[in-house]
C-alpha positions, 0 to 999 in steps of 0.5 A: 510411770517410772522410766525403766532400763535393762532387764532384771539380772536374774532373767538375763542369767536364765535366758543366757543359760537356756540359749546356751543349751539350745532351749528356745521354746519359752516366751516368758518366765511364767512359761518356764515355771509352768514347765517345771511344775507340770514336768511329771504331767508332761512326761506322762502325757508323752507316754500316753500319746505314744501308747495311743500311737502304738495301739493305732499302729497295731490296727494299721499293721493288722490291715496292712498284713491282711492286704499283703496276704491278699496281694501275695496270694494274687501275685503268686497265682499270677506268676504261677500261671505265667510260668506254667504258660511258659512251660506249656509254650516250651513243650509245644515248641518241642512237639513242633520240631520236625522228625530227624529222619530224612534230614541232611546232616546240618538240619539234623544237627540244628534239630538236635540242638534245638531239642536239647535247648528246649528240653533243658529249658523245660527241665529248668522251668519245671524244677524251679517253678516254686523258686521262680514264683517265690523270687517274683513275690519276694518283696511282698513276702519280705514286707509281710514278714517285717510287719508280722514281726513288728505286730508280734513284738508290740503285742508281746512287749507293748511297754517296751515298744512304747518306751522305745517310741517315746524315748527321744521325746522323753530324753529331750524333756528331761534334758530341758528339765535338767537345764532349767533346774540348774538355774532354779535359784535365778528363776525364783530370783527373777520372779522376786526382781520382777515384783520389785520392778512392777512396784517401782513402775508406780513411781512418777516419770521423773524417777529412773530405774536401772536394772542389773546395774554393774560397773568395773573400775580400772584401777580398782578402788581401795576400800579402807573399811575392808582393807581390800580393793573393789574391782567391780560392783553389781546391784539388782536395781539402781533407782535414781530419784529427786531425793537421791539414789537407792541401791536395791538388792532383791531376795525372793526367799521364803520364810523357811529359807529366811531362817536358814539363809544369811543376810550378811552377804547381801548387806555387805554387797550393798554397802560395798556398792554404796562406797564404790558408787559414792566415791565414783560420783563424788570424784566425777562431780569434783572434776566437773565430769558430772555437772549439777547446779552449784550450791553457795555452800560448795559441791553437792553430794548425791545421797545413796541409800541401801535397801534389801527388799524381801518379797515374802517376809522380813526378819526382825533384825536391823542392819547398820546403813542398810534398810530391810523392807518388804515389797509393800513397804518400798514405795512409802519408804522411798516417798519419805525422803524430800526431793533435793534435785530437779527433774532435769538433774535427776535425768542428768544423774541417770544418764551419767550412770547409764553411760558409766554402766558396763 
């Protein structure tokens, strides 16, 4: 099996984007795609779940209201009896006071004070009986009213209650959908790149695949053909084989997209990458930084072939220096070229490129 290094670039983009937005619940690309596909169902499921929750709440409220009514009735009777007993006790104290006749001044004054105190207390107790009872059961009455209000609300405005209950979960779901939608192209790009990786894994273990290969240049490389400078390169897949290097740019385009999208941009990208990489490797071989077995005709070159792989169908167009293939054509095309490097040299080239890569 082909040796594989690094995750595919689009997958890295997707993972980084989701992590930046605190979305960590997905374990694979398929789970992300499944979420997108099932979003309407998931949204409706949340609403259905909360409809059931509100229905259950209505049943629970009815039971709690009934229990509170019993508790209020019981406590009201208890406190009424308690306050009536206290009234009766004060009355008895008034009755038991000694008559004032025949008492000296001090005792008459004490008697008068007690009578006045008991009378005032009795008046307060009788006048405030209902208030005192209501105050004693105020917490139960308050709880009962809250539950009555809630029950009335969810009965009259059931849909509103469901929307309020499910609002936070719906917001989180929609946020997740928006974030995923922002990297929709990268998701489908990652799917295409995975297909190519799975196909290339069928090559023997003397082949090395470097996914998401990138390289920066300091100073920039002058590109005479385009009359500009190349500061960096990036390619979806760099395949190192005994027959040379294959630069592979993958496009997961549908037939409809293929008719509307332009292949000139990826073609140009592959050609620029080829030029910069060929110059870099040639310079390193000449300087001895990359050592290959010498040939008696001189320094050996590393062939670099340019590929664009389309995962669905390909156009009839041909491009100079860039081969356009489908995934199913990829292995036959790579196998067409004869080996020119030993397994050890192939690994040396791969190790050198891995060390160079950003």
